[in-house]
Structure formats: C-alpha cells, structure tokens
C-alpha atoms as a printed R data frame, in Angstrom:
    type eleno elety resid chain resno       x       y       z
1   ATOM     1    CA   MET     A     1  40.697  22.535  16.187
2   ATOM     2    CA   THR     A     2  41.383  18.623  16.379
3   ATOM     3    CA   VAL     A     3  41.936  16.427  13.608
4   ATOM     4    CA   GLU     A     4  41.375  12.694  14.302
5   ATOM     5    CA   THR     A     5  43.416  10.211  12.499
6   ATOM     6    CA   GLU     A     6  42.472   6.883  14.502
7   ATOM     7    CA   ALA     A     7  39.254   5.822  15.626
8   ATOM     8    CA   PRO     A     8  37.321   5.406  18.170
9   ATOM     9    CA   ALA     A     9  37.829   9.048  19.017
10  ATOM    10    CA   VAL     A    10  37.425  11.050  22.692
11  ATOM    11    CA   ARG     A    11  37.845  14.546  22.007
12  ATOM    12    CA   THR     A    12  36.558  18.064  23.674
13  ATOM    13    CA   ILE     A    13  35.291  21.396  22.593
14  ATOM    14    CA   THR     A    14  35.461  24.259  24.881
15  ATOM    15    CA   SER     A    15  34.783  27.213  22.625
16  ATOM    16    CA   ASN     A    16  31.864  27.899  20.688
17  ATOM    17    CA   THR     A    17  33.552  27.917  17.690
18  ATOM    18    CA   GLY     A    18  35.308  24.417  17.990
19  ATOM    19    CA   ILE     A    19  35.837  21.849  15.613
20  ATOM    20    CA   VAL     A    20  36.432  17.981  16.203
21  ATOM    21    CA   ALA     A    21  37.135  16.405  12.782
22  ATOM    22    CA   LEU     A    22  37.776  12.531  12.136
23  ATOM    23    CA   PRO     A    23  38.904  10.516   8.763
24  ATOM    24    CA   VAL     A    24  35.957   8.022   7.597
25  ATOM    25    CA   ASN     A    25  37.419   7.279   4.188
26  ATOM    26    CA   GLY     A    26  36.258   3.327   3.917
27  ATOM    27    CA   LEU     A    27  33.592   3.871   6.909
28  ATOM    28    CA   GLY     A    28  30.374   3.180   6.501
29  ATOM    29    CA   ASN     A    29  28.835   4.868   9.559
30  ATOM    30    CA   VAL     A    30  30.064   6.697  12.679
31  ATOM    31    CA   GLY     A    31  28.012   7.300  15.718
32  ATOM    32    CA   LEU     A    32  28.245  10.601  17.973
33  ATOM    33    CA   PHE     A    33  27.663  10.944  21.637
34  ATOM    34    CA   MET     A    34  28.597  13.767  23.713
35  ATOM    35    CA   THR     A    35  28.797  14.569  27.711
36  ATOM    36    CA   LEU     A    36  28.203  18.510  28.694
37  ATOM    37    CA   ALA     A    37  29.691  20.290  31.601
38  ATOM    38    CA   GLY     A    38  29.417  24.090  32.140
39  ATOM    39    CA   VAL     A    39  27.743  24.360  28.603
40  ATOM    40    CA   THR     A    40  24.598  26.692  27.854
41  ATOM    41    CA   SER     A    41  22.489  26.317  24.879
42  ATOM    42    CA   GLY     A    42  25.786  24.931  22.954
43  ATOM    43    CA   GLN     A    43  24.698  23.966  19.677
44  ATOM    44    CA   PHE     A    44  26.719  21.842  17.071
45  ATOM    45    CA   THR     A    45  26.498  21.400  13.218
46  ATOM    46    CA   PHE     A    46  27.196  18.133  11.840
47  ATOM    47    CA   GLU     A    47  29.288  18.172   8.318
48  ATOM    48    CA   GLY     A    48  31.047  15.878   5.941
49  ATOM    49    CA   SER     A    49  33.252  16.448   3.447
50  ATOM    50    CA   ILE     A    50  34.439  14.602   0.131
51  ATOM    51    CA   ASP     A    51  37.623  16.203  -0.746
52  ATOM    52    CA   SER     A    52  39.424  17.397   2.571
53  ATOM    53    CA   THR     A    53  42.599  16.026   3.174
54  ATOM    54    CA   ASP     A    54  43.347  17.132   6.731
55  ATOM    55    CA   GLY     A    55  39.968  17.944   8.221
56  ATOM    56    CA   VAL     A    56  40.461  21.739   7.647
57  ATOM    57    CA   ASN     A    57  40.624  22.197   3.789
58  ATOM    58    CA   GLY     A    58  38.167  21.001   1.278
59  ATOM    59    CA   SER     A    59  34.451  21.835   0.861
60  ATOM    60    CA   TRP     A    60  32.124  20.790   3.293
61  ATOM    61    CA   PHE     A    61  28.505  19.866   3.767
62  ATOM    62    CA   VAL     A    62  25.754  19.342   6.704
63  ATOM    63    CA   ILE     A    63  24.794  15.545   6.861
64  ATOM    64    CA   PRO     A    64  21.870  13.955   8.777
65  ATOM    65    CA   GLY     A    65  22.184  11.898  11.895
66  ATOM    66    CA   ALA     A    66  19.440   9.823  13.480
67  ATOM    67    CA   ARG     A    67  18.945  10.159  16.945
68  ATOM    68    CA   SER     A    68  19.662   6.888  18.813
69  ATOM    69    CA   ASN     A    69  16.261   6.960  20.261
70  ATOM    70    CA   LEU     A    70  14.621   7.161  16.838
71  ATOM    71    CA   THR     A    71  12.561  10.741  17.670
72  ATOM    72    CA   ALA     A    72  14.276  12.748  14.834
73  ATOM    73    CA   VAL     A    73  17.027  13.040  12.237
74  ATOM    74    CA   ASP     A    74  19.364  16.240  12.881
75  ATOM    75    CA   THR     A    75  21.803  18.086  10.580
76  ATOM    76    CA   ALA     A    76  22.476  19.945  13.774
77  ATOM    77    CA   SER     A    77  21.735  19.680  17.336
78  ATOM    78    CA   SER     A    78  19.147  21.756  19.297
79  ATOM    79    CA   ALA     A    79  20.588  24.355  22.109
80  ATOM    80    CA   LEU     A    80  21.995  22.285  24.225
81  ATOM    81    CA   SER     A    81  22.233  23.130  28.520
82  ATOM    82    CA   ALA     A    82  22.684  19.315  29.392
83  ATOM    83    CA   THR     A    83  24.015  16.124  28.366
84  ATOM    84    CA   PRO     A    84  21.606  14.811  25.473
85  ATOM    85    CA   ALA     A    85  19.691  11.362  26.539
86  ATOM    86    CA   TYR     A    86  20.713   9.880  23.043
87  ATOM    87    CA   GLY     A    87  23.372   9.881  20.436
88  ATOM    88    CA   TRP     A    88  23.678  10.108  16.487
89  ATOM    89    CA   LEU     A    89  23.946   7.838  13.653
90  ATOM    90    CA   PHE     A    90  25.471   8.991  10.522
91  ATOM    91    CA   ASN     A    91  26.163   7.463   7.553
92  ATOM    92    CA   VAL     A    92  29.537   8.643   5.983
93  ATOM    93    CA   VAL     A    93  29.820   6.257   3.324
94  ATOM    94    CA   CYS     A    94  31.782   8.148   0.085
95  ATOM    95    CA   PHE     A    95  33.112  10.858   2.679
96  ATOM    96    CA   ASN     A    96  36.749  11.509   3.335
97  ATOM    97    CA   TYR     A    97  36.126  13.398   6.776
98  ATOM    98    CA   PHE     A    98  33.155  13.801   9.471
99  ATOM    99    CA   ARG     A    99  33.511  16.514  11.700
100 ATOM   100    CA   VAL     A   100  31.316  18.378  14.683
101 ATOM   101    CA   ARG     A   101  31.476  22.239  14.550
102 ATOM   102    CA   ALA     A   102  30.268  24.305  17.712
103 ATOM   103    CA   THR     A   103  28.207  27.571  16.328
104 ATOM   104    CA   ALA     A   104  26.757  28.919  19.312
105 ATOM   105    CA   GLY     A   105  26.312  28.896  23.305
106 ATOM   106    CA   THR     A   106  28.525  29.411  26.307
107 ATOM   107    CA   PHE     A   107  31.042  26.962  26.986
108 ATOM   108    CA   GLY     A   108  32.641  24.887  29.363
109 ATOM   109    CA   THR     A   109  33.290  21.319  28.223
110 ATOM   110    CA   ALA     A   110  31.472  19.138  25.770
111 ATOM   111    CA   THR     A   111  33.209  15.813  25.612
112 ATOM   112    CA   LEU     A   112  32.782  13.843  22.335
113 ATOM   113    CA   LEU     A   113  32.695  10.720  21.610
114 ATOM   114    CA   LEU     A   114  33.070   9.348  17.866
115 ATOM   115    CA   ALA     A   115  32.506   5.619  17.374
116 ATOM   116    CA   PRO     A   116  33.081   4.376  13.977
117 ATOM   117    CA   GLY     A   117  30.969   1.528  12.464
118 ATOM   118    CA   GLU     A   118  32.166  -1.133  10.346
119 ATOM   119    CA   ARG     A   119  34.259  -0.115   7.016
120 ATOM   120    CA   VAL     A   120  32.461  -0.693   3.945
121 ATOM   121    CA   PRO     A   121  33.716  -4.223   2.061
122 ATOM   122    CA   PRO     A   122  34.356  -3.980  -1.710
123 ATOM   123    CA   PRO     A   123  31.599  -5.722  -3.823
124 ATOM   124    CA   PHE     A   124  31.545  -9.575  -3.690
125 ATOM   125    CA   VAL     A   125  31.593 -11.148  -7.457
126 ATOM   126    CA   PRO     A   126  32.233 -14.776  -7.510
127 ATOM   127    CA   ALA     A   127  35.017 -16.103 -10.008
128 ATOM   128    CA   GLY     A   128  33.321 -16.640 -13.494
129 ATOM   129    CA   SER     A   129  31.061 -13.952 -13.018
130 ATOM   130    CA   THR     A   130  30.531 -10.682 -15.341
131 ATOM   131    CA   ALA     A   131  28.149  -8.700 -13.493
132 ATOM   132    CA   GLY     A   132  28.865  -7.254  -9.811
133 ATOM   133    CA   LEU     A   133  24.739  -7.970  -9.187
134 ATOM   134    CA   ILE     A   134  23.200 -11.361  -8.616
135 ATOM   135    CA   VAL     A   135  20.149 -12.563  -7.587
136 ATOM   136    CA   GLN     A   136  20.362 -16.044  -5.403
137 ATOM   137    CA   GLY     A   137  18.223 -18.297  -3.802
138 ATOM   138    CA   ASN     A   138  18.066 -22.009  -3.614
139 ATOM   139    CA   THR     A   139  15.006 -22.865  -6.080
140 ATOM   140    CA   PRO     A   140  16.183 -23.338  -9.777
141 ATOM   141    CA   ARG     A   141  13.830 -22.855 -12.916
142 ATOM   142    CA   ASP     A   142  11.698 -25.718 -12.992
143 ATOM   143    CA   ALA     A   143  12.247 -27.461  -9.504
144 ATOM   144    CA   ALA     A   144   9.850 -27.642  -6.455
145 ATOM   145    CA   ALA     A   145   9.058 -23.937  -4.780
146 ATOM   146    CA   SER     A   146  10.286 -23.868  -0.977
147 ATOM   147    CA   GLY     A   147  10.026 -20.527  -0.436
148 ATOM   148    CA   ASN     A   148  13.309 -18.845  -1.638
149 ATOM   149    CA   PRO     A   149  13.569 -16.851  -3.685
150 ATOM   150    CA   VAL     A   150  10.448 -14.900  -2.669
151 ATOM   151    CA   TYR     A   151   7.448 -15.460  -4.926
152 ATOM   152    CA   ILE     A   152   5.609 -12.932  -6.557
153 ATOM   153    CA   GLY     A   153   2.046 -13.459  -7.371
154 ATOM   154    CA   GLY     A   154  -1.659 -12.546  -6.649
155 ATOM   155    CA   ARG     A   155  -4.036 -13.472  -3.784
156 ATOM   156    CA   VAL     A   156  -6.554 -16.108  -4.062
157 ATOM   157    CA   SER     A   157  -9.955 -14.224  -4.199
158 ATOM   158    CA   ILE     A   158 -12.852 -16.836  -3.856
159 ATOM   159    CA   THR     A   159 -14.469 -14.554  -1.458
160 ATOM   160    CA   ASN     A   160 -14.749 -10.883  -1.633
161 ATOM   161    CA   PHE     A   161 -11.557  -9.179   0.735
162 ATOM   162    CA   THR     A   162 -12.243  -7.146   3.176
163 ATOM   163    CA   ALA     A   163 -13.191  -3.557   2.312
164 ATOM   164    CA   MET     A   164 -10.366  -1.198   1.588
165 ATOM   165    CA   ALA     A   165  -9.806   2.560   1.353
166 ATOM   166    CA   ASP     A   166  -9.478   4.677  -1.337
167 ATOM   167    CA   ALA     A   167  -5.642   4.726  -2.173
168 ATOM   168    CA   ASP     A   168  -4.994   1.614  -0.302
169 ATOM   169    CA   LEU     A   169  -2.573  -0.553  -1.797
170 ATOM   170    CA   ALA     A   170  -4.409  -4.050  -3.139
171 ATOM   171    CA   PRO     A   171  -2.674  -7.345  -4.826
172 ATOM   172    CA   PRO     A   172  -3.612  -8.749  -7.883
173 ATOM   173    CA   ALA     A   173  -6.223 -11.549  -7.505
174 ATOM   174    CA   THR     A   174  -6.394 -14.958  -8.716
175 ATOM   175    CA   ASP     A   175  -9.180 -17.572  -9.104
176 ATOM   176    CA   GLY     A   176  -8.634 -20.613  -6.887
177 ATOM   177    CA   ALA     A   177  -6.417 -22.203  -9.628
178 ATOM   178    CA   GLY     A   178  -4.387 -19.354  -9.624
179 ATOM   179    CA   ARG     A   179  -5.253 -17.897 -12.809
180 ATOM   180    CA   LEU     A   180  -5.072 -14.368 -12.607
181 ATOM   181    CA   VAL     A   181  -8.470 -12.603 -12.617
182 ATOM   182    CA   VAL     A   182  -8.754 -10.377 -15.947
183 ATOM   183    CA   LYS     A   183 -12.517 -10.631 -16.453
184 ATOM   184    CA   PRO     A   184 -14.864  -8.078 -15.919
185 ATOM   185    CA   PHE     A   185 -16.064  -6.723 -11.974
186 ATOM   186    CA   SER     A   186 -15.443 -10.238  -9.827
187 ATOM   187    CA   PRO     A   187 -13.638 -13.529  -9.770
188 ATOM   188    CA   ASN     A   188 -15.787 -16.530 -11.132
189 ATOM   189    CA   GLU     A   189 -16.661 -17.393  -7.946
190 ATOM   190    CA   LEU     A   190 -18.373 -14.076  -6.714
191 ATOM   191    CA   ASP     A   191 -20.664 -14.450 -10.002
192 ATOM   192    CA   TRP     A   192 -24.604 -15.146  -9.382
193 ATOM   193    CA   GLN     A   193 -27.160 -16.192 -11.554
194 ATOM   194    CA   ALA     A   194 -30.679 -16.731 -11.301
195 ATOM   195    CA   THR     A   195 -33.807 -17.900 -13.000
196 ATOM   196    CA   MET     A   196 -37.473 -18.821 -12.715
197 ATOM   197    CA   ALA     A   197 -37.749 -21.545  -9.857
198 ATOM   198    CA   SER     A   198 -40.156 -23.737 -12.000
199 ATOM   199    CA   ASP     A   199 -41.901 -23.931 -15.656
200 ATOM   200    CA   GLY     A   200 -44.655 -22.002 -15.478
201 ATOM   201    CA   ALA     A   201 -43.632 -19.956 -12.621
202 ATOM   202    CA   ALA     A   202 -43.960 -16.541 -14.475
203 ATOM   203    CA   ILE     A   203 -44.695 -13.287 -13.238
204 ATOM   204    CA   THR     A   204 -48.265 -12.111 -14.149
205 ATOM   205    CA   THR     A   205 -48.920  -9.349 -11.371
206 ATOM   206    CA   ASN     A   206 -48.063  -5.938 -10.397
207 ATOM   207    CA   THR     A   207 -46.418  -7.044  -7.112
208 ATOM   208    CA   VAL     A   208 -42.510  -7.416  -6.545
209 ATOM   209    CA   VAL     A   209 -41.234 -10.997  -7.106
210 ATOM   210    CA   SER     A   210 -37.833 -11.741  -5.635
211 ATOM   211    CA   LEU     A   211 -35.309 -12.808  -8.243
212 ATOM   212    CA   ILE     A   212 -32.294 -13.387  -5.786
213 ATOM   213    CA   ALA     A   213 -32.238 -13.283  -2.338
214 ATOM   214    CA   ALA     A   214 -29.971 -10.398  -0.282
215 ATOM   215    CA   ALA     A   215 -26.124 -10.991   0.277
216 ATOM   216    CA   ALA     A   216 -25.247 -10.276   3.536
217 ATOM   217    CA   THR     A   217 -23.193  -7.070   4.240
218 ATOM   218    CA   TYR     A   218 -22.723  -6.963   0.358
219 ATOM   219    CA   ARG     A   219 -24.266  -5.297  -2.750
220 ATOM   220    CA   ARG     A   220 -25.788  -7.265  -5.804
221 ATOM   221    CA   TYR     A   221 -24.659  -6.294  -8.825
222 ATOM   222    CA   VAL     A   222 -26.701  -7.119 -12.089
223 ATOM   223    CA   THR     A   223 -24.972  -7.288 -14.900
224 ATOM   224    CA   ALA     A   224 -27.617  -8.829 -17.492
225 ATOM   225    CA   ILE     A   225 -31.199  -9.766 -17.297
226 ATOM   226    CA   GLN     A   226 -33.397 -11.812 -20.249
227 ATOM   227    CA   LEU     A   227 -37.153 -11.205 -20.344
228 ATOM   228    CA   HIS     A   228 -39.724 -12.783 -22.358
229 ATOM   229    CA   ASN     A   229 -43.675 -11.790 -22.523
230 ATOM   230    CA   SER     A   230 -45.809 -14.313 -23.984
231 ATOM   231    CA   SER     A   231 -48.710 -12.658 -22.901
232 ATOM   232    CA   ALA     A   232 -51.095 -10.450 -25.308
233 ATOM   233    CA   THR     A   233 -50.840  -7.695 -22.755
234 ATOM   234    CA   ALA     A   234 -47.966  -5.414 -23.115
235 ATOM   235    CA   THR     A   235 -46.365  -4.156 -19.689
236 ATOM   236    CA   GLU     A   236 -43.582  -2.031 -18.273
237 ATOM   237    CA   VAL     A   237 -41.331  -3.938 -16.051
238 ATOM   238    CA   VAL     A   238 -39.158  -2.850 -13.725
239 ATOM   239    CA   LEU     A   239 -36.227  -3.899 -11.622
240 ATOM   240    CA   GLN     A   240 -36.217  -2.910  -7.750
241 ATOM   241    CA   ASP     A   241 -33.661  -2.838  -4.694
242 ATOM   242    CA   THR     A   242 -35.544  -5.122  -2.169
243 ATOM   243    CA   THR     A   243 -33.856  -3.512   0.716
244 ATOM   244    CA   GLY     A   244 -36.805  -1.948   2.905
245 ATOM   245    CA   THR     A   245 -39.165  -0.104   0.650
246 ATOM   246    CA   PRO     A   246 -38.343  -0.984  -2.754
247 ATOM   247    CA   VAL     A   247 -36.507   1.098  -5.236
248 ATOM   248    CA   VAL     A   248 -36.410   1.229  -8.580
249 ATOM   249    CA   ILE     A   249 -33.103   0.662 -10.320
250 ATOM   250    CA   TRP     A   250 -34.025   0.140 -13.767
251 ATOM   251    CA   ARG     A   251 -37.546   0.072 -16.046
252 ATOM   252    CA   GLY     A   252 -38.098  -1.337 -19.313
253 ATOM   253    CA   PHE     A   253 -40.826  -2.356 -21.749
254 ATOM   254    CA   LEU     A   254 -42.000  -5.616 -23.108
255 ATOM   255    CA   PRO     A   255 -43.985  -5.743 -25.784
256 ATOM   256    CA   ALA     A   256 -47.132  -8.225 -26.447
257 ATOM   257    CA   SER     A   257 -46.532 -11.673 -27.260
258 ATOM   258    CA   MET     A   258 -42.921 -11.637 -27.937
259 ATOM   259    CA   THR     A   259 -41.514 -14.124 -30.056
260 ATOM   260    CA   VAL     A   260 -37.675 -13.696 -28.860
261 ATOM   261    CA   PRO     A   261 -36.535 -12.957 -25.284
262 ATOM   262    CA   TYR     A   262 -35.359  -9.267 -24.883
263 ATOM   263    CA   ASN     A   263 -32.110  -9.703 -23.537
264 ATOM   264    CA   VAL     A   264 -30.439  -6.653 -21.466
265 ATOM   265    CA   GLU     A   265 -26.568  -6.234 -20.850
266 ATOM   266    CA   PHE     A   266 -25.610  -3.391 -18.521
267 ATOM   267    CA   PRO     A   267 -21.984  -1.838 -19.372
268 ATOM   268    CA   THR     A   268 -21.911  -0.143 -15.743
269 ATOM   269    CA   PRO     A   269 -23.847  -3.220 -13.524
270 ATOM   270    CA   LEU     A   270 -26.964  -1.894 -12.136
271 ATOM   271    CA   ARG     A   271 -26.420  -2.288  -7.998
272 ATOM   272    CA   THR     A   272 -28.228  -2.347  -4.703
273 ATOM   273    CA   GLY     A   273 -28.084  -0.269  -1.875
274 ATOM   274    CA   SER     A   274 -24.957  -0.335   0.435
275 ATOM   275    CA   GLY     A   275 -24.735  -0.875   4.067
276 ATOM   276    CA   THR     A   276 -27.197  -3.824   4.661
277 ATOM   277    CA   ALA     A   277 -28.183  -6.722   2.706
278 ATOM   278    CA   SER     A   278 -29.689  -6.268  -0.400
279 ATOM   279    CA   GLY     A   279 -31.669  -8.311  -2.888
280 ATOM   280    CA   VAL     A   280 -33.074  -7.684  -6.195
281 ATOM   281    CA   GLY     A   281 -36.812  -8.077  -7.077
282 ATOM   282    CA   LEU     A   282 -38.834  -7.569 -10.411
283 ATOM   283    CA   ARG     A   283 -42.668  -6.378 -11.087
284 ATOM   284    CA   ALA     A   284 -44.770  -6.039 -14.197
285 ATOM   285    CA   VAL     A   285 -46.481  -2.758 -13.945
286 ATOM   286    CA   THR     A   286 -49.272  -4.008 -16.196
287 ATOM   287    CA   THR     A   287 -51.379  -7.195 -14.774
288 ATOM   288    CA   GLY     A   288 -52.227  -9.775 -17.028
289 ATOM   289    CA   ALA     A   289 -48.344  -9.871 -18.522
290 ATOM   290    CA   ASN     A   290 -46.894 -13.300 -18.515
291 ATOM   291    CA   ILE     A   291 -42.990 -12.653 -17.982
292 ATOM   292    CA   ARG     A   292 -40.119 -15.426 -17.923
293 ATOM   293    CA   TRP     A   293 -36.844 -14.308 -17.268
294 ATOM   294    CA   SER     A   294 -33.438 -14.998 -16.275
295 ATOM   295    CA   ILE     A   295 -30.684 -12.787 -14.555
296 ATOM   296    CA   GLN     A   296 -27.104 -12.510 -13.900
297 ATOM   297    CA   GLY     A   297 -24.853 -10.402 -11.642
298 ATOM   298    CA   PHE     A   298 -21.980 -10.591  -8.889
299 ATOM   299    CA   VAL     A   299 -21.293  -9.545  -5.261
300 ATOM   300    CA   GLY     A   300 -19.315  -7.087  -3.995
301 ATOM   301    CA   TYR     A   301 -19.341  -3.690  -1.856
C-alpha cells in the first residue's frame, strides 16, 4: 500500500488488492484519472475516512465521484479493461483521507493521478459583524431598484398565461400595477360583463340570443347573471354554450310580472366548452316573455 503525503500524486496499483491513499484534510475536492496497462476487468472502489491518521487505520466509507463526462456518479468503477475516457471528481470536504482500492480483476499496472482541488477557506466574517452569514447587495432599503439583490415577486398577468401542465410550477400573479391577484378566478383584466344592447332589446322568443361573443382559444366562464321578466307570461330560461350546436349549461325559471330582478351567482362558475372559441347565449323557452338581462364572468382555460 502507498500512502500519499503530498499532492498532486501519481502512483500505481499492480494487484487486485492494491490501495493508494491521499491526505485530503482541508481540501475541497480531488480529481482522479487513471491509465491502465495489462489490466483485465479491473475494479476500483472509492473511499474516504474522517478519522484515519495514516491512510490505513480508521473507518472508511464509500464516497461518490462525478464522472468528468457527466454520464454517471460512481462509488466504484465498472470492470475496466482499458483506460477509461473520463475521470472522476470527488467532494472530500470533512475527510482526512481519500483512497482508491482495487477489488477485482487481473492486473498489470494501473497508473493513478490524484489531483487535489482548492483548499477550503475559512468563513469570512467582516469586522464588526456578529453573524457568519451575510446577505449582500447594492440596493439598500428605500433606494432605487437596480436588480441586486435578486427581486422576489410575482408575474404581471393582464392576459392569460400559456396553459401549463398539471404539477408545473406557476408564479404568483399580479395585475398591471403590481398588486397581487387574490380575487377569485382571474385578474381584473380577464373579467368581462355584458348587458342588453339597448333599451327595449329584451328577449321575447324561443331562440338563442348571444349574450357574449366567443373568446378565441379560451373558455367563457359565467360567475353571475341578473334576469327580469316584465311580461305576464312566465317562462323557463336556459343559458347555452353557443359553440356549434348550442349546449345547455344552466336552467332557471322566471315568474310572470316580476317586480325585482332575479340575481343568480355561481359559486362554481359555469363554463363553456374547451378546444375552440366559445360564447354564451340565453333562450326564453316560452314565447311571449319579456326578459331583461345582464351577465358577468371571465375568460380562462
């Protein structure tokens, strides 16, 4: 066995029980590169010790090394019969010794280069500081923001985000003034409302009247509707998705000669179909009703 006391170190292993050790106390990392000659199915285990004083005694643990070609992380090599086209980098912080130990194979000569990385510096604590961890940046409180420290904030959302998949990370949303969106369903900019086009333009027949036009690529969601039937004829009313063949998404009933409007809020918003532009329409089932209306909602996926 060869115990290294200086670095960098070039040493050899010539048997399937050979060991090369390197003192690493105070080092941050160690690189390992090897050249094989006359070795068949040689295998090597990578180990570190926190209490060894000579590279032989003490307790030893396998430690992982990242291949220099970024293809794997190993605690031991595969069976090698030729010089590998990569090396390994090991984090040896807190270890006293690092070693490479042959465990199997037919051996000629394995030449190992053990290349130490930078030594770990002691923590820097400025004079007058009482803490070892300091957050630094060039923008003090109440000064003009310049980008340092890194900002923590939300994302302005005045249009719909591109649709995200289930379990994707999503940032907090704000309106155009930077206020965090905490209202239900959507930012203010994605809300919509509609009402009768003019005085007297009430719904009086059993045909679908469009209340709000389609929103390209998005659903229309309905959060509330206000209805008033001033006719002596009572009627059932239906809200419909106007995409293609109208599909009923809500039914209600309006008595005759109403004196106050009928206000309906939907705790779970009604929604139109997805995958195509969708609008919302209203139909009075009984001809002769005289329905005035207003409707509110938002657009979304």
